[in-house]
N, C-alpha and C positions, 0 to 999 in steps of 0.2 A: 357814489364814492363808497368804498369798503369801510364800514364803520369800525371794523376790527383794527384799522390803522391807528386810531387814537384812543381806543379803550384801553384799560389797564391790561397788562400781560397776564397770562394765566398764573394764578397764585398757587397752583399745585406744583409749579416748577420749584425744585429744591436742590441745591447743590452745595456741598461743603468740600473744598479741596483739602485732602489730607496731606499734610506736610510731615515727612518723616524727619524728626529732629534727633537723629542718632549721630554716631561718630562721623565727622566729616561734613555734616550739614552746613551749608554756607548761607548765612542770612545776615551778614553785617561785617563789621571790621574784625581785625585779627585779635586773638587772645592767647594767653599762655596755656599750653597743654596742662590739664589737671586743674584748671582754675574753676571757681564757682561760676554759675551763670550770672550774666549781667542783664538787668531788665528794668523796665519802668512800670509804674503803676498807672492804670488808666482811670479816668474820671469816675467818681461815685455818683450814682443816681439813686435817690431815696424813694421808696414806695410811699404812696399817699397815707397809708396807715401809720407810718413811722416805726414799723417793726421789722422791716426788711430793706435791703438795698442791693445794688448791683455795681460791681466793679470788675477788675481783671488786671491783666498785665501783658507786657510785650517784651520778648527776648530781643535785645538790641545788638548783641555781638555774637560772632560765630561760636557755635557749640563744638567742643572737641570731644565730648562724651555724651552718651544718651542721658536724658532726664529720667529721674526716678519719680518725680511728682512736682506739681505746682498748684498754686491757688492764691488766695489772699488770707492774711491774718489781721486780726484787729483786737483792740482793747479799749475800754473806757478809762483805764487808769495808767496803763503803760504807754507812754508817748512814743516809744520805739518798739512796737509790737513785733513778736517773733512767732515761730511755729509752736512755741510753748504756750501761747495764748490761744484764743479761739481762732479757728482757721477752716477754710474750705479745702477740699482735695478734688482737683478736676482731672478728667481724662487727658492724658498727654497725647495730643495729635496735631497741635498747631503751635507756631511760635507766638501767636497772640491768642489770648483766652479770656473768657468772661466767667464770672462767678456770681452766684446769688448768695447773699449774706442774710441769714435768718436769726431770729431770737433777739433782735435789738429792742431797746426800750425807747418809747417816744420821748422827745425833748431831752435827748442825752447826747453829749459830745463823745465822739469816738476818734481813734487814731487807727489808720489802716494802711497797709502796704502789700504789694504783691511779693510772692516768694517763688523760687524754683530751686529744686534740689537735684544734685548729681552726686557721683561718688566722691567728689572733692569737697562737698559741703553744700550749704544753702546760701544762695544770693538773694538780696532783697532789693525791691524797688524803692522809689521815693515815698515818703510818708504823706498821706492826705488826711487832714483833719476835717471832719464833717459833723454836723449836728442834725439828728433826726427831728422831724417835725412832730407837732401834735397830730392827732388823727384828722387828716384833711380829706378822707375818702368821700365825704358828703359835699365837698366844694363843687359848685356847679355854675356854669355860665348860662346866660339867658339868650336864647336863639329867636330871631325874628326873620321874616322874609322881606328883603328890600325891593328887589325887582325880579320880574320873570314870572312864569306860570308853568303849569304841568305840561303844556303842549310844546312840542318842538316847532320852531318857526324862525322867520327872519323878518321881524317887524320892529321898528323904532316906536317908542312911546314912553309913558311914565308908569312906574310901578308895575302892577300886574298886567298892564296893557302891552308891555314890551315882551318880545319873544326871542329866545335864544335856542341854539341847538348844540347841546353838549358843551357848555362853557368850561374852559379848562384853566388857563393861567390868569392871574390877577396882578396888577400893580397899582400904585397910587402916586399921583404927581404932587408937586409942592402946593397946589391949590386944593388938594383933597379930592380931586376927581379920580374915580376908579376906571381903569382900562381893563378890558376883558378880551382874552384870546378865545373867540367864539369858534371853536374848532371845526365843527361840522358845517358851519356857514362860511368857513375860510375867510373870516372877517375879524377886524379889530373894532370893538365897540367901546363907547365912552359912557360912563354913568356919573351924573352930577350928584352933588350932595342932596339935591331935591328929588333924586330918583328918576331923572329924565335920561333916557337911553337914546343915543344917536350912533350912527355908524361912522367911524373914522376912515376906514379903508377896507376894501374887499367887496366882492360882488355877490357873495352867497354861493359861489361855485368855485371849484378848485382851478388853480392856474398859477402862472408865474409871470409877473410883469412889474418892472420898476417904473417909476415916474410919479406924477401927481397922485395924491391919495385917492382922488375920485376915480382914477382908472387903474390903479395898481391891483395886483392879484396875489393871493397867498394860497397855500395848500396845507390845510389842517394845522394852523398855528397852535402851539402847545403852551407857551410861556412868554412872558414879556416883562420888561423892566424899564422904568423911567429914570433918566439921569437928571442932574441938577439944572441942566440947560433946557429942559423940556423936550429932549429927544426920547424916543421910545425904541427899544430894541426888541426884536421878536425872534423866538425860536420857531422858525418856519419848518416844522418837522417833515412834512411831506416833500418839501423841496430840498431838504438837507442843507439848509442855509441859515445864517443869522442875518436878519434884515434890519434896516434902520428906517424909522419914520422921523424925519427931522422936524424941529419945532416950526419950520416954515411950511410943512405939509408935503414933503417929497419923500418917496420911498426909494431906497437904494439897497443893494446887497453889500453887506459889510464883509462877509466871509462865507466861503462854500462855493462849490462848483455846480451844485445841483445833482451830482451823482453821489450815491451812498458809498462811503469808503473811509479810509483813514490816511490822512497826510497832514502834517503840520506845514505851515507856509503862510503866505500873505494873500488875502483876498480870495480869488477864484482858484488859486493854487492849493488851498487847503480844502480838505473834505471832512464831512461829518457823516454819521449814520444815525438817523432819527434823533436829532438834538431835542432835549426835553426841557429841563429846568434852567433858569437864568438867575444870576445875582450880579451886582455891580459893587466894586470897591470905591473908596474915596478918590482914587487916582483915575477912575473912569474905565478901568479894565473890567471886562465882562467874563464871568465864570459860567461854563456851560456843562450841564450834565448830559454828556454825549451817550445816550442810553444804549444804542445799538453797538457801540464800541466798548462799553463798560469803562469809560474814561471820564475824567474831569479835565476840561480844556480851558484855556484862557485866551481871550481875544482882546487885543488892544484897540484903542480908538482908531488906529491906522489899519486895522484889519489883520494884524499879525497873530497867527494862531500857534500856540504851543500846548504841549501836554503837561498838565500839573500832576496828575495822579492816576494810577491804574496801569494795567499792561495788556488790555484787550481780552484777557481771559475772564470769563464769567465765573467768578468764585468768591470765596470769602477768606481774605488774608490781610491782617494788619501787618505793617512793616515799617521799619525805621527809614526805609528808602521809598518815597512816595510812588515812584513809577514801577516798583516791584509789588506794591499792594494790589489787592484784587477787589473788585466790586461786582455786583450782579444786578444789572438794569437800574443804575442810578437814575432817579427821576426828579429830584429837586436839590437846590443848593441855596445856602445862606451864608452870610459873613458876619462875624461878631465884631464888637468894637475894637478888639485887639488884632483883627486881621486873620483870625483862624477861619477856615472854610469848613462848613458842615454839609453833609450829604445825606439826603433821604435815599437810602440804599434799598430799593423796593423789594427785590426778591431775596435779600438777606435779612429782611424784617429788622432793619437796624438804622440808627443814625450814626454815621461815621464822622470823624473829625480829622481834618488835615491841618496840623499846626503850622505856624509860620516858619518852623524849622523843617517842614516837609515830612513829619512823622504822622503816619496814618494809624489811628486807633478807633476802637468802638466806643462811642459816647453813650449809647443806650440801645438795648435790644440785642439781636443777633440770631443766627439760625437755631440755636438751642433755646431761645426765648421768644418764639414766634408771636406770642400774644402780647408782648410788652408794648411794642409800638405798632404791631400789626403790619399792614402793608402801607408803609409811609410813602405817600405820593408827593407831598410838598412840605416845605418848612419855611418859617419866617420868624425873625426876631422883632420884638417890639422895642420901643425906645428905652425901656428899663433893662433890657437884656434877657427877658423871658423868651423861651423858644416855644413856638407853636407848631404842631404837626397835624397834617390831615391824614388820617388813617382811612384808606379807601374801603376798609371793612365797615365803615359807618360811624367813626368817632372823630372828635377833635381833641387832641391832647396838648398839655402844657408841661414843659419842664421849667420850673421857676428858677430864679437866680440863686435860690438856696438848694438847687438840684433835686427838687421834689417833683416826681412825675404824677400828673393829675389827668384824669379823664374828665374834661369839663363839659362835654356835650356829646350826645349821640350814644348809641349802644352797639357794641361790637357784633358783627355778623348778623345785623338786623337792618334791613333796608326799608325805606318808607319815606313819608314826608309828614312832619309835625313840628310846629313851633313850640317853644316851652323851655323849661329849665332842665339842665343836666341830661340824664338818660331818658327823660320824657320827650326830648327833641329827637327827631329822626332825619337822617340824610340818606342819599342814594349815590354812593361813590363820590364822596367829597374829594376835590382835587386841589386847585390853586388856593393858596392862603396868603393873606397879607394883613399887617397891622397898620392902623392909621395913627396920627399924631396924638390922638386922645386915648389910645390904648384899646380901641375896639378892634375886633378881629373879623375879617371878611372872608367868606368861603365861596368858591365856585362849586355849587352843588350840581355836579355834572349831569347825572341821569335824571335829576328833577328839573333841569333847565332853569335854575334860579340862582340868584346871588343872595346869600344869607349873611346876616350880621350876628355876631356873638359879643355880648358884654361879659368879659371874664369875671370870675368871682373876685370880690373886692377884698382888700386887706391881705393879699397873698403875694 
């Protein structure tokens, strides 16, 4: 099997779609000629030091005149900040933009909003109140190895006696068992709380076959998710399908024809192109990072496939209309308690957010801030609402409920293997990530052929 199929795409790829927002640019509803820009403010993410933060804005209505400038403005005293207060000034080239805010004081409350100026005046977005943290840059998680060893193989066993070959996706069932998309073995493996590894389905060789788990075949599965009924859904990337392993042990195809392509529809009438990440909402609908199509798709329990966001163009564009937004090789998805969908947008070096109203914004990172979240391969929420990110460059990140971005384990652009705390721990292309009911974080350490455990820093 060609191992390039399931390895991360080349990270030298870099594409920013330039959107000319001059007279006549059409990006939303109508507005009166000569009116000021209408926009929203995007989420604030605070740096671990408490002295800088990241935000931005999104133009939500049609522009009738060219923009003269935009950015964000903020104040610790003025609850309705304006461009007369502290502000950033960003290059005008996209209807959605990100800004880095510097010179903040730790443990201080600020008020921030986006602004955009044209010849008619300055329009402002909604106001966001946020409080910077104390310096948390030393906060560190504790990393240990749970199962697997350095050698690639396909052997069941306990702890280090078990062998994987490039494990990718992870999920946890209601009993606390971890399931692994063991990609190069084309198998689904199960890991108990005691570290015992068994094979659920798959033969160690690529193929496609529905039926009892003992005889079913997969082709480089990348991600999987368990529902409340004990069923497991698999992003069978090499087969361009979403497969289902029922609680009774039968494998079936939920959606996808087996051919790489793009079509919404039901069951085999729908097509995907290298589906990667999966998430499931409380209604049982599955969200798919359809990586090759640069789309986020939804699959119902009946196998009905629709497109949620993206337009198949590989680019970077936030938008008030989800299917006009652009992604670049999305690789992971997660859903928060309010029903918003988050996307690990791999080649845009960003975490994107699709609101319940269908507005796509940048939650963290972006092409101009490539080091912030790195090459985000997968994302997961814990029960408290903290968001965890596997950076394929070698780190595990956390965005706390207070919107503070922490690097809790690993070291960027450094590959290796070491257990330990914080940057002393090393990974080699961390991929799938999941949180258990106790708040522990589990990582598929892909190129180290191991499943690792992280105990996050306490009190954050």
